[in-house]
C-alpha positions as CSV (number, residue, x, y, z in Angstrom):
1,X,0.0,0.0,0.0
2,X,1.5,3.4,-1.0
3,X,1.9,6.0,1.6
4,X,0.2,9.4,0.9
5,X,1.5,12.8,2.0
6,X,-0.6,12.7,5.2
7,X,0.9,9.3,6.2
8,X,4.4,10.8,5.6
9,X,3.5,13.7,8.0
10,X,2.6,11.2,10.7
11,X,5.8,9.2,10.0
12,X,7.8,12.4,10.4
13,X,5.8,13.2,13.6
14,X,6.5,9.8,15.1
15,X,10.2,10.0,14.3
16,X,10.5,13.5,15.7
17,X,8.8,12.4,18.9
18,X,11.1,9.4,19.3
19,X,14.2,11.6,18.8
20,X,12.9,14.2,21.3
21,X,13.2,12.1,24.4
22,X,9.9,13.6,25.7
23,X,7.4,11.4,27.5
24,X,3.8,11.1,26.3
25,X,2.7,13.2,29.3
26,X,5.1,16.0,28.4
27,X,4.0,15.9,24.8
28,X,0.3,15.9,25.7
29,X,0.7,18.8,28.1
30,X,2.8,20.7,25.4
31,X,-0.1,20.1,23.0
32,X,-2.5,21.7,25.4
33,X,-4.0,18.8,27.2
34,X,-4.2,18.6,31.0
35,X,-3.9,15.8,33.7
36,X,-4.7,12.2,32.8
37,X,-5.9,13.3,29.3
38,X,-2.5,14.5,28.2
39,X,-0.9,11.1,28.0
40,X,-3.9,9.5,26.4
41,X,-4.3,12.3,23.8
42,X,-0.6,12.2,22.8
43,X,-0.7,8.4,22.5
44,X,-3.9,8.5,20.5
45,X,-2.4,11.1,18.1
46,X,0.9,9.2,17.6
47,X,-0.5,5.7,17.4
48,X,-4.1,5.9,16.1
49,X,-4.1,8.8,13.8
50,X,-3.6,8.0,10.1
51,X,-5.0,11.2,8.6
52,X,-4.5,14.0,11.1
53,X,-6.2,17.4,10.9
54,X,-3.9,20.3,10.2
55,X,-4.8,21.8,13.5
56,X,-3.5,18.7,15.3
57,X,-0.3,18.8,13.2
58,X,0.1,22.4,14.2
59,X,-0.4,21.5,17.9
60,X,2.2,18.8,17.6
61,X,4.7,21.0,15.8
62,X,4.3,23.7,18.4
63,X,4.8,21.2,21.2
64,X,8.0,19.9,19.4
65,X,9.2,23.4,18.7
66,X,9.3,22.9,14.9
67,X,7.5,24.6,12.0
68,X,4.4,22.7,10.8
69,X,5.8,22.9,7.3
70,X,8.6,20.5,8.4
71,X,5.9,17.8,8.9
72,X,3.9,18.4,5.8
73,X,6.7,19.7,3.4
74,X,6.6,18.2,0.0
75,X,9.6,17.7,-2.4
76,X,10.7,20.6,-4.5
77,X,9.9,20.3,-8.2
78,X,12.7,18.8,-10.2
79,X,14.6,20.8,-12.9
80,X,12.6,20.8,-16.1
81,X,9.3,20.2,-14.4
82,X,6.5,22.1,-16.1
83,X,5.6,25.6,-15.0
84,X,2.1,24.4,-14.4
85,X,3.3,21.9,-11.8
86,X,5.2,24.7,-10.1
87,X,2.1,27.0,-10.1
88,X,0.0,24.1,-8.7
89,X,2.5,23.7,-5.9
90,X,2.4,27.4,-5.1
91,X,-1.4,27.2,-5.1
92,X,-1.4,24.2,-2.8
93,X,0.9,26.1,-0.4
94,X,-1.4,29.1,-0.4
95,X,-4.4,26.8,0.3
96,X,-2.4,25.1,3.1
97,X,-1.5,28.5,4.6
98,X,-5.1,29.6,4.5
99,X,-6.2,26.3,6.0
100,X,-3.6,26.7,8.7
101,X,-4.8,30.2,9.5
102,X,-8.4,29.0,9.6
103,X,-7.5,26.1,11.9
104,X,-5.6,28.5,14.2
105,X,-8.6,30.9,14.4
106,X,-11.0,28.0,15.1
107,X,-8.9,26.2,17.7
108,X,-7.3,29.2,19.5
109,X,-10.1,31.7,19.4
110,X,-13.5,30.3,18.5
111,X,-13.5,27.0,20.3
112,X,-11.9,28.6,23.4
113,X,-14.4,31.4,23.6
114,X,-17.3,29.0,22.8
115,X,-16.2,26.7,25.6
116,X,-15.9,29.6,28.1
117,X,-19.3,31.0,27.2
118,X,-21.1,27.6,27.4
119,X,-19.4,26.4,30.5
120,X,-17.5,23.6,28.8
121,X,-19.1,22.7,25.5
122,X,-17.4,22.9,22.2
123,X,-18.6,23.3,18.6
124,X,-18.8,19.8,17.1
125,X,-20.3,17.7,14.3
126,X,-22.3,19.6,11.6
127,X,-21.9,23.0,13.3
128,X,-18.2,22.7,13.4
129,X,-18.1,21.5,9.8
130,X,-20.1,24.5,8.7
131,X,-17.8,26.9,10.7
132,X,-14.7,25.3,9.0
133,X,-16.2,26.2,5.6
134,X,-16.3,29.9,6.4
135,X,-13.7,32.2,4.8
136,X,-11.1,33.7,7.1
137,X,-12.9,37.1,7.4
138,X,-16.0,35.4,8.6
139,X,-14.1,33.3,11.1
140,X,-12.5,36.5,12.4
141,X,-15.9,38.1,12.7
142,X,-17.2,35.1,14.6
143,X,-14.3,35.1,17.0
144,X,-14.7,38.9,17.5
145,X,-18.4,38.4,18.3
146,X,-17.6,35.7,20.8
147,X,-14.9,37.9,22.3
148,X,-17.5,40.7,22.9
149,X,-19.8,38.2,24.7
150,X,-17.0,37.0,27.1
151,X,-17.0,40.0,29.6
152,X,-20.3,38.7,30.9
153,X,-18.3,35.9,32.5
154,X,-21.3,33.9,33.5
155,X,-21.9,30.9,31.2
156,X,-24.9,31.4,29.0
157,X,-25.3,28.1,27.0
158,X,-27.7,29.4,24.3
159,X,-25.9,32.7,23.6
160,X,-22.8,31.4,21.7
161,X,-25.1,29.2,19.6
162,X,-27.1,32.3,18.5
163,X,-23.8,34.1,17.6
164,X,-22.6,31.2,15.5
165,X,-26.0,30.9,13.8
166,X,-26.0,34.6,13.0
167,X,-22.6,34.6,11.4
168,X,-23.4,31.4,9.4
169,X,-26.6,33.0,8.2
170,X,-24.7,36.2,7.2
171,X,-22.3,34.2,5.2
172,X,-25.1,32.2,3.5
173,X,-26.8,35.5,2.6
174,X,-23.6,37.0,1.2
175,X,-23.1,33.9,-0.9
176,X,-26.7,34.1,-2.2
177,X,-26.3,37.8,-2.9
178,X,-23.1,37.2,-4.8
179,X,-24.8,34.4,-6.8
180,X,-27.7,36.7,-7.6
181,X,-25.3,39.4,-8.8
182,X,-23.6,36.9,-11.2
183,X,-27.0,35.7,-12.5
184,X,-28.2,39.3,-13.0
185,X,-24.9,40.1,-14.9
186,X,-25.5,37.2,-17.1
187,X,-29.2,38.1,-17.7
188,X,-30.6,35.0,-15.9
189,X,-32.3,36.7,-13.0
190,X,-32.1,36.1,-9.3
191,X,-31.5,32.7,-7.7
192,X,-34.3,31.0,-5.9
193,X,-34.3,31.5,-2.1
194,X,-34.1,28.1,-0.3
195,X,-33.9,27.7,3.4
């Protein structure tokens, strides 16, 4: 079975951990886990993860004090390789950088604020998937809205959910408006509203 790029990232992560001399507890704590969970989370990441999320690779890289690119770096194009392949590689790097930025905003700002506001709950499943699809500017807006709600300090379980729903709806409306503008420009008329 051929190894894909993600498998290569996990192989690099495992080798880096082995060379580090750190314990699973130390790694787990450096990745942001506490207590008994630290060791289990680190073990799970190293031994049971075949296709890690970029956010987990970033956590691991930070814990090991290396750049995430060291784990996911691909080979440089060979001499004589087409210009198209080079452009595709640059495009992939841009997407990877954007995905890294999005993961950072979600993990370090949105999830943390959401957890604080709800008294321990995190975004998950379909809601989290929908948030991950947001462009960076909407993720920043969502994080800012959650930041504004924090000073109240008292957990209000329903409030963060309303904030998330509002930003998701704003994005959906912006997409629909953009689609309508394209249709109007082409002479096809507005798109049907579906909710």
